[in-house]
N, C-alpha and C positions, 0 to 999 in steps of 0.2 A: 543751832541743832534742833531738830524736831524731837519732841518727847517720844519715847518708845510707845508704840501702839500695840497693846496686848490683845490677842484675839481669842484667848482661852474661853472667855465667857460671852463672846459676841458671836452673832450669826456670821457664817463665812461670807466674806465679801470678796468677790473674785474679779480679776481684771486681766487684761492682756493688751499690751501695746503692740502696734504693728511695725515691728522693726525686723531687720534681717531679710535674707533673700527669700524669694517666693519659689515654691516648688510643689511637686505633686503631693507631698505629704504635709504641707504646711498646716499648722494649727491642728487639729486633732482628727485624724481619721479614727482615732479612738472614739470620737463622737460620731464620726462619719456614719457609723452605723450602730452606734447607740441609736442612731437613726433608725435601724430596723428593730428597735426594741419596744415599740409601742405596746405590744402585748406582753411585756415583761411583767412582773406580778407583785402583788402585795398581799399580805395575809391578815388574819383577823387582828383587830386592835385589842382583843382580850388576851393578854399575855399567855395564860395557860389554858386557853379555851378548850373545853370539852374533855380534858384529860381526867382519867380516873386511876388512882393508885400512884405510887412513887415511880419516878423515872428509873428505868433499867439501864445501868451503865454499860451493860454488854449488848444493848439493843443495836440492831442494824436498821437504818431507815431507807425505805425504797421510795425514791423520788421519780416522778414522771414529768416530762416537759417536752415542748416542741422546740425548745431553744438549743441550738448547736453552737458551741464556741468555735471561733476562728483560730485561736491559739491559747495555750496555757502559759505562755510568756506574757506577762501583763502589758508589755509595751510592743508586742509584735502583732497583736490582733487589731482588726478594724471594725469589729461588730460589737454592739452593746451587750449581746447575750454572753460575752466572755465574762462579764462582771459576776454573774451568778456563780460561776465556778471559781474565779480568781479569789473572791473574798473568803473562800474556805481555806485556801493555802497561804495567803499572804496577809501579814499584819500591815495596816496602813500607818504611814507617818502621822497622819492626822485622821482620826475617826470621825464618823458622823452618826448622830442618832437616827436610826432608820425611819422613824415616823415623821420627823421634822427636817432632817438633814442639817440640823445645827451641829456645828463642829465641836469636838471634844477630844481629849487626849487619846493618842494611840501609842505608837512607838515614841513619839515626842510628847513629853509631859507638859511643855509650855513652848510658846513661840511668839514672835512679834517682829514688827518692822522698826527700824531705827535709822538714824543718820539723816543728812539733808535729803529732802524729798522722799524719805522712806525707801531709799535704794539699797538698804541692807536688810536681810531677813535672817533671823537667827532662831535656832531650835535647840532645846535641851532634851536629850534622849533618856529614856528609862535605862537603868542599869540591869544587868543580869539576864538579858534576852538572848536567846540562841536560835539559830536556824535548825531546820529538821535534820541537817547533816552534822550538827554539833558545832558549826562555825559560830563565833561570837558575833552578835549583831551590835556593832558599834558605829561610830561616826565614819570610819573608813569604809565600812560595808555600805552605809547609806550613800556615801559619795560615789562609790563604784557602781551601785545599782542605778542611781539617778543618771550618771554619765552613760551607762549602757542604754538606758531608756531613751535619752535624748539623741543618742547616736543612731538609733534605728529610724528616726525621722517621722514616725507616725504621731507621736506626742511631741509637739513643738512649742516651746516657750522661748521665743526669740529674745526676750528681755533678760534671760538668765545669762550673765557673763561668766560666772564661775561658781563652783560648789567646793567649799573647803571644809575639811575636818580639822577644826582648830584645837580640839582635844578629843579624847575618846568618847565623850558624851556631848560634844558641841558641834553643830553644823552652822556654817555661815554661807548664805547665798548672796552674791553681789548681783545687782540688777542694773540694766542700762536705762531703764525708765520705770516710773511708778507702775507697780503690778499688784494692785490690791487683791486680785483674785488668786494670788499664788497659794494661799491655804486651800482653796478649792482644788487646785491641781494636785496638791499633796495629799488630798483625800481620795484622789482617783488613781489612775494607772501609774503616774509618775511617783506616787508615794507608796506603791506596793513594792516593798523591798525584797529583792532576790538575793540568794546566797552567792557571794562572789566566788566562793570555792567551787560550787556546782556550776556556775556560769563558765568559769575557766575550764573545768573538766569537760563539760558538754559542748561548749562552743555553740555552733549554729544549731545543734540538736537540743538546746536547752528546753524548748517548748515541749519536747517529748520526755524530758527528765526534769520537770520543774521542782525547785526547792525554795520554799519560803520560810516564814516564821509564824504562820497562822495556826489556828487550832487543829487543822487537819492536814495530813500529808497525802501526796499523790500516791496512789497504789498502782492503778492500771487504767488503760483506756482502749476501747475499740472505737477509733475515730468516727464521729457522726452517729454513733450508736449507743455506747455506754461508757460511764466514767465512774471510777471507784476511789473513795478517799477514806483514810483511816485516822483514828484519833492520834494526835501528837501528845504523848504523855508528859513531855517536858515543857508544854506550852505555859508561858506566863502571860496573863491577859495584857494585850496591847491593843485595845479597842474592842475587838470581838470577845465574847465571854469564853470561859473554859468549855472545851468540847464535852458534850453530855451523851454522845453516842460513840459506840465502838467503830461504826462504819456508816458511810453514806454512799449509796449506790444510785446514780442518776441514769435513768433510761430515757433515750430520746425517742419520742413518738410524734411524728409529724402530722398524722391524720387526727383532726379534732375529735371525731367520734371515738377512735381508738384510745385517745388520751382520756376521754371521759370514762370509757369502759374500764380502763386500767384501775380507776378508783372503785368503781362499783363491783368489780370482780376480785378485789383484794390483791391485785397485782402491784398496787402502789399504795403507800401510806400518805403521800403528800404530792399534790400535782399543781403546777402553775403554768401560765401561758394558755389558760383555758379561755374559750370564747364566752362572751356574755350570754349568748343563747344557750350555753350548756348549764348555766346556773339553775334554772327551774328544775331540770332533771335531777341534778345533784342534791338540790335542797329537799327533794322528796325522799331522799335516802336517810333514814334515822341514824345511820351509823357514821354520817359525815358532818363536818362543819364546813360551811361555805361562807366566804367573805367577799364583799365588793368594796374595795378601798380606793380612794382617789389617789392619783399619782400624777407626777409631772410627765409631760410628753404629749405631743400633738401629731396627728396624722396630717400630712401636707403634700403639696406638690412643689418641688424645688425647680427653679428656672435658671438655665444658662443664658442670661439676658444679653450677652454679647452677640448671640446668634441672630441672624436676620429673622424678621417677623416678630419674635418675642423681644427684640431690642426696642420695640415701640411700646411706650407705656400705655398707649390706648388699647393695644392688643392684650396686654397683661391685665388691664382693668376690665376689659371685656370678659376675660377668663374668670374674674372674681364675680362679676354681676350675673354671669350665666349659671352659677351654682346654687342649688337649693341644699345647703349644708345639712339641715336637719333631716331631709329625706335621704341624703347620702349616708349619714350616720346610722339611721334606722336600718337601711338596707344592708350596709356593710357589716353591721354587728348583729343583724337579725334580732335586734333588741332596741328598747327605747332608752337605754342607759347612756348613749352618747350625747355629748353637748356640742352644739355648733361652735366652731372656733374662728375667731377673727384676730387672734394674736397668739402668743406663745405661752402665756400663763393662764391657767384655768381659774374659774371662780373659787374663792377660798384661799388662794395662795397669796403670799405677802406682796407679790408684784402684779397681782391682777389689776387690770385697768378697765373699769366699767365703760369708759368712753370708747372702747374698741367695739362694743357690742353692736352687731348688725352694721358694721362699717361699710360693707358692700352688700346691701339688701338684695335678695333674689329679684332680678329684673332683666329677663331675657331681651326685652325690647331695647333697653339701654345698652345691653351687650352688643346687639346687632348694630345699633347706632354708632357705637365706638369703633366697631370693626369697619364700618363704612367710612367713618371719619379718617381712619388710618389708611384708607385706600383699598379695602377688601370688602366691597359691597356684596360680592358673590361668595365670600368665605375664604378660608385660608387653611393650609395644612401644616402641622408641626409634628416633629418627631418625639416619640415618648419611650420611656423605660419604666419598668416597675419591678420591685422585688417579687419573687415568685411564690410568696406565702401570703395568706390572708393576714391582716385586712388590706395589705398594700396592693395585691393583685386585684382584689375586689374593688378597692377604691378606684383603680385605674379604669376599670370597666364602667363604673358609675359616673365618674367624672367625664370620661370620653363620650358617654351617651348624652349627658347634659350639654357639653360643649358643642357636640355635633348639631344640636337643635338650633344653635345660634349661628352656625357656620364655621366652627373651629373643628376641623377634622384631625384626629390624632389616633394613630395605631400604636398602642403601648406594647412594646416587646418585653416579655417577662424573662428574667434571669435570676440566678441565685444572688443573694444579697451582696457578697463581696465582688462578684463579677459585675453586677449592675453598677456598683459604685465606681469600679475601675473604668467601665465604659463611659459613664456619665462624666466623671471628673478628669481622668487622665486622657481619654480618647475623644471627649466631647461628642459622643455618639448620639446624643439626643438633646432636644430643647427643654423638655420637661421630664421630671422623675417623680413617680409616686413612691413615697417612702414615709418615714416618721422621724421626728426630732425629739431627743430625750432632754427636754427643757431642764436646765440646771437650776438648782435652788438659788445659786448666786447669780444675780443679774449681770454684773460685769463680765463674768466668765461666759455666761450663756449668750449674750449678744455679740461678744467678740467672736465666739466660736460659730455662731449661726449667721451673723450678718456682717462681720468685719471683713475687710479686704483680704485677710488671710484665712478666712473661713475655708475649711476643706471643700465645702460644696459650692463656694463662690469663685473658684479659680477661673471659671469661664463666664464671669459676670463683670459688669462695669462697676467699679467702685463708686459708691454714692457719697459725695463729699459731705453732705449734711449728716449722714449716718456716721461717717468717720469722725467728725468733730464731736458728736454726741457720745459715741462709744469711748473716745479718748477721755472725755470729761467723766463719763461713768467709771472708767478704769482708774481714775485718780480721785474717786469719791469713796469715802470709807463709812459714811453714815447711811443706813438703809432708808430712812425717810427722805433724805436728799436724793438717793438713788431712784426712788419711785418717781420723783418729779422728772428725772431724766428719762426714765423708762417711758413715761407718758409722751415725752417729746419724740422719742424714737418711734413709738407706735404711730404717731401722727405722720411722720415721714414715710413709714412703711405703707400706711393706708393710702397716701397720696401717690407713691411710686410703685406699689404692687410688686414688691421685691420677691415675694413667694406667695403661694396659695395655701393658707391654713384651711383645714377641713373640719376636724372635730377632736374633742377630748373624750376619753373613755376610761372608766374605772377598770381595774384589773380584777379578775376572778381567781381566787385560790380556794382549793378544797383539800381537806385532810381528814383522816380517820379520828375517831374519838380518843384514841390512845396516844395521839401526838400532842405534845405540850409546847408552850413557849412561842407560838407563832406571833410575829410582830408585823405591823404594817410597814411597807417600804415605799416611801414617797418617791424614791428614784426609780421604782419599777423593777428592781432586782431583789427578789426575796432573799433574805439573809438566813441561810440554812444553819448558820453557826448557832443560832438561838434555840434550835429545836431539840427536843428530847422525846423519848417514847417509853411508855409503860407497858 
């Protein structure tokens, strides 16, 4: 028997084995448009930056953002913007430190793998936790919540055979294959535990009547416009800290200028999803704190490589060499803050691979030569989709212009994020898709979700056998230094096969008034409002 592997004090290592049937929701549509979250946000690294005076427990925080949630049921949404809202209402089974994404206790006080091949995962839960409706948060509730989540099919972990409540505070998950990334899943949507009482009462309407065990309760919403949350007075810390505000009101403002103006006109205390170009304006305001924090996530173009034309690796490589990524980043962000991307992990992250730098140097002549070699000396046309919000819509225009110069004609059709995903994945309505990928801190989880054969975005792609073997190896590797070696091998396969088109990384811009305290950087791009207070 293998010794128990405790992950309490270790960085989350995530994995995912490709078992089970394939379908339109396989692997995580939850990531599928975490995909559209590249402009998600992080705040100042100075914990109580700018605040003067003690926090007011009766204060109401006015938040402004361009991010609209798809659903307030943690497992029913398919867009990364959901997380900003969900983490207010739901305590996670396993929490993560916002600035590093290192795992730490949440609802579960400890956890670990055991048994032959580590096919059993066990958790010990905190005692004394309750949901907003008074229901006890015990192992039975966790089991019911996880089974609800998996039944919806958006979050899919095919290696989970069963979830058992072996005692009121013990959960046992049986696995069909090594799944080292499971703690990472339990830090995400799968681990956001919903009240079984509320779920039974609301049924399919649960997303409109959400009940969790987090620091804030859902109060009201005008869909796509405003969302209000109130302090949960009986909250016992399970990851997120105690609520320090009486109320949080989130106003959705899609126009970038209007979002900036909300702060300067005192209509908002805290704003995120700001464009890098807005930072200089906000920084001139003496009443505001502005931060630029690095975050995981990359702007990219996804490819349905089963489709004719793009099923030729020479065409895909031509797409790579045709792009001046630095110019695209500058133009898309109207700022010099973007960094050209040739992989999924940015400089400074634990899985950054310097060998990927300039993997496809800007070389229009080489791009033309590759197209001619593929049989398209006079150019070729491909179908495109793009999310209808910047920077993805802007990226589509810029990429299209550069591709056209070498003979690749693409007309990007813009749609709302969820609609574009459905068209690209379920209906295969395009060959390429301008979007974003929310790179996960856990390499096994990240590469399974982005490049594995069950990746949500690769359902219309040809499985790459080399990648499959490496991802399987990564998924069964529990040491980060060993994982980095495998990540480098994965990167070399991707460089050779041009599985997708990375564009650039960008830091997020967050701004808030001087009387807002407790802002923390968020490496995952979703600002954690539970840490904020106001004087």
